[in-house]
N, C-alpha and C positions, 0 to 999 in steps of 0.2 A: 482728192489729195493724199499723196503719199504719207505713211505712217508706218511705224514700227511697234509692236508690242513684244516684248520678250517674256517667258515665262520658264523658269526654272523649275520643272516638277521634278523630283528625283526619289521613287520609293526605295525604300532600305527595306530588304528583307532580314528579317531578325536570324543573322549568322550563326546565334548558337541556338539553331531550332530544337524545342525543347524534345528527349528522347528517353527522359526518365521513366524508370519503373519499376515495379516490383520483383528483386531476383529471388526472393522467399528466403535465403539464408545469409548469414551474418557473413560481413567480409571486412578485410582491415582496408583502413582509408588514411593515410597518411598527410593530405594537402591540407592548407589554412584555410581555403576555399572551394567549395560554398561554405560559408559561415553556417555550423550546423549541420554538416556533411558526415563529420565521425559519428553522431547521435544516429542519421538516418543509416548511415551503412550498417550500425550495430543490428538495424531492423531488417535489412536487407533490400533498401531502396538504391536503385543504382541510377546514375546521372552521367551527363556529360564531363568530361574534362573542364577543369575551370576556365583557362583562357584560350582565347581565339583569335586568329587572325585570317580576314578575310577579302577577297578580291572579286567584284563584280563587274559584269556588262551590262547596260541596261539600255533598251530602245523604249521611248515612250511617245503617244501622238495623242491629243486631244483637244476638242474646240474650247475656247476661250469667248468670255461674255466681256464687250466694254461697256460700261454704264454711264461714264462722262470722259471728256477729252477736252483740253485745252491747248493751242499750239501758237508758236513763236515763232518768227523766222528771223536768224542772225540775231540782232541786239534787238529788234522789236518786242514790246510788251506780250506778256501772254494773253489771248483771246478766248475764251469760252465757244467752241464750236459745235457743242454737243447736239443742238439743234438741227445743226445743218449736215453733220455728218453720220451717214447710216451703213453700217456693215453688213455685208451677206453673208461673211463668214471669216473668223480669225483662228487659227489652227498653231498649236504649238508643238515642235517634235523635237527632240531632244535625244541625242546616243551621247553616253557618260560612261566615265567609270568611276566605281566608288571602292576606297579603300577603308576598311575598320577593325578596329582592336575591340574587344568585346570581354568581359567578366561577370562569370556566375557568381556575383555576389551572395547570394542566398539560394538556397535549392529552389527557390520559386521565383527567383529575380535576377535579371541578367542587365546588365549596364555596359553601353558602350560609347566610343567615339567615331568619328568619321570623318572622312574628306572625300569631295568628289569634283571631277573633272570632266567639262564636256568640251573638245574643240572647235566644236561648230554648231551649237543650238542654232534652230531654225525656226521662223515664225512666218507664216505666209496669211498676209491679208487681203479679202477682196472687198472693195468698195462697191458698194449699190448708188450712192450717194455721196455727194453732189455730182460726182462724175462716175461711169465706172472703170476701174483700174486694179489692176492687179498689183499689189506691192509686198515688201518682206525684207528680210536680213537675214544673215547669219553672224554669228559671233560666238567669242570663247567665255565661258562662263566656271568660275571656281568657287568652291565654299566648302564649308565646315560644321559639325554639328553633332548631337549628342541624344541620347535617346535611353530607351529603356522596356523591356519585355517583361512580363507576369506571365507564368506557367506553372501548369499543372499537368499530371499523368499519371496513369494508372493501368494496368492490364492490356497496355499496346496502345491506348487511347490517351491522346492528349489534345490540349488547348492551350492557344498564347494570345496576349493581347499585347502589342507593339505601338508605342508613342515614341516618336521622335521630332526634333526641332532641328532645321538646316537655315544657316545664312550662306549667300549666294550671291558673290559680285559678278555681273556682265558686265561685259566692254563697253557697251553703249547704255548703261543707267548711270545715273547719279550715286544711287542706294543702295546697299544689299537687299535682296528680297528673300524674304522670313517664308518658310514653308515648314506647315504644321501637318504629321499624317499621324491617323490613326488605322491600325490593320490588327483586327481579328481574326484568328487563322482557328481550324479543328482538323485533326487529322489523325492518322494511325500508321503505327509501326508493325509491319508486316513480318519481323524478325529475320534470319540471316541465310542465306546460301551459302556455305563455306565462310567465308568473310566478309560477303558482300551482304548488305543491310539495306532495307527498302522504307521509305517514308512517303506517304501521300496525303494533300491536303487540300482543301478549300478554305475559302477566306474572302473578304471583302477590305478594301481601301479607300480610305477618304482623306480628300485634302483639303486643306486652309490655307490659303496664302495672303501675303501683303496687299492690302486692296489697291494703294495708293503706288504709282510708280512714274518716276518723272526721267527723262535723258534725252538726248539728241542724236540726230542721224543726219549725214548728207543727202540731201533732195534727190541728187541723180542714183544713188544707191538704193534708195527707198523704191523710186519709181521704175529701177533697173537701167535706165539710160539716159543721158540728155535728151530731151525731145520738145521741139517748139510745139507738136501738137498738143503735150502737156499744159503749156501755157495758153495755147487757144483755148483749151477746154474750159480751163479754169477762168479765161475771162469771159467766154462765151455763158459761163453758167452766173457768174459777178453780174454781168449785163443784166439776164433774165430776174434778177432779184428787187422787190419792193426797197425804196430808199431806206427804209428804218433797217431792213436786213444788212444793206449794201454798208450803212454806218457801222455796223459790228464786226464784219469782216472785212474792211476796207482797208486796214493795216496791213493785215496778214495777204491778201492779195496783191498789193501793191507790192511789196518786200517781193513777192515770187516774181511777179513781172519784170521788175528791175534788176533783179540777179541774176548770175550765171548758174546755172541748178547745178554746175561740179563745183562751185563753190557757196552753195547755200546751205546752210544746215538749220534744221526742223526742230525745234525744240520742242517738248510734249510732256504734259501732266497728265494721267487720266488714273482711273478707277478702273479696275478688273476683277472678275473672278473667274475661276474654273466654272464650264458650263453646267457639268455634272459631278457633283461632290463626291459621288462613291461608283466605285465600280466592282466587279466581280473578279475573283482570282483562283487558279487552280497550279498545284506545285507538285514536283517530286525531288526525293533526294536520294541519291546513292551513296550509302556510308561503305567506303573502301577498306576501310581499317576504324579502329580508335580513333585514331588522330587525323585522317583525311575524309572529305566530304566533297561530293559534287551535288550542285541542285540547279534547276529551273521552274520558271514559274512564269506564268501567260496572264494577262489580263484582258478582260474584253467587257461588254457591253459601256458605253458612252467613253471607256478609254481604252486605248491599245496598247500593251504593253508588254515586252518580251525580256525577261533577266535569267541571265547565266552566270554561274558563279563557282569558286571553290571555297573553302575552308579548310584552314588547318587547326586543331586543338591540343593541347600542350599543358601539363602539369605546372604549378609554379616553380621556376628553376631554384635547385639547392634542396628541393625538400624529397628528392625522389633517387 
């Protein structure tokens, strides 16, 4: 039976990647932020400009586990079909843009707000039982959130720990999906060649998503196109069930058989989780000036991702 599982999973690289270090010589610092920055400047500690605006593009693909599912057709009641439906694979693929504004509130703490938009998030579902079927859907997703990055650095080396929370609304879901991400990174600043600086890092990313999801989709959209073969496959499977199991799924099967697939809406409630909570990251940043930064990051092992973005950093307006 065709069904759709959409997961919005967007990694948010700490746009204000910490590059603080020891300059050795005191220097004047006039900005309000980061709080305590003037005192550290007197000790020769350097840090990024306090404010930042960044734009990212991200591609992410990963497997999803479905632990339970209930289905309803049009106005029929919901039926738990977890014992009948077996998935060969469920894969989520997202291409998204991310806009964020951040502030170094303290020399060791960056806070930020962000907005996400994906014009066509894709979920591919391959059923193994009760019938073999390739299903899936595409839909837009939009959301927002906030986060914080703790950081420290000295002698060219740095470490960060980023945590953020996003709430994303998908076209075919009833409620927003909440995603929590934890991302520790360690890296090194390799100095500058003229005005160009280089940072390299390694890290790992962990994801926690809202377990319960509900929504609806047209049946012909889920299975690809209206098909009498689909109805025949469902009927043949149903006829082979013992009476006790037919009683459980009878209403769902009857609704599918009697409705036009193009006008049939399947409602679903399901519990899901990412198949692998953690993956590895490798990244690089080019510092084009004190204000402009370009960066890239790739994810691998269990979750594949590519992030490309730029960041503009500036001082508090009116103080410089």
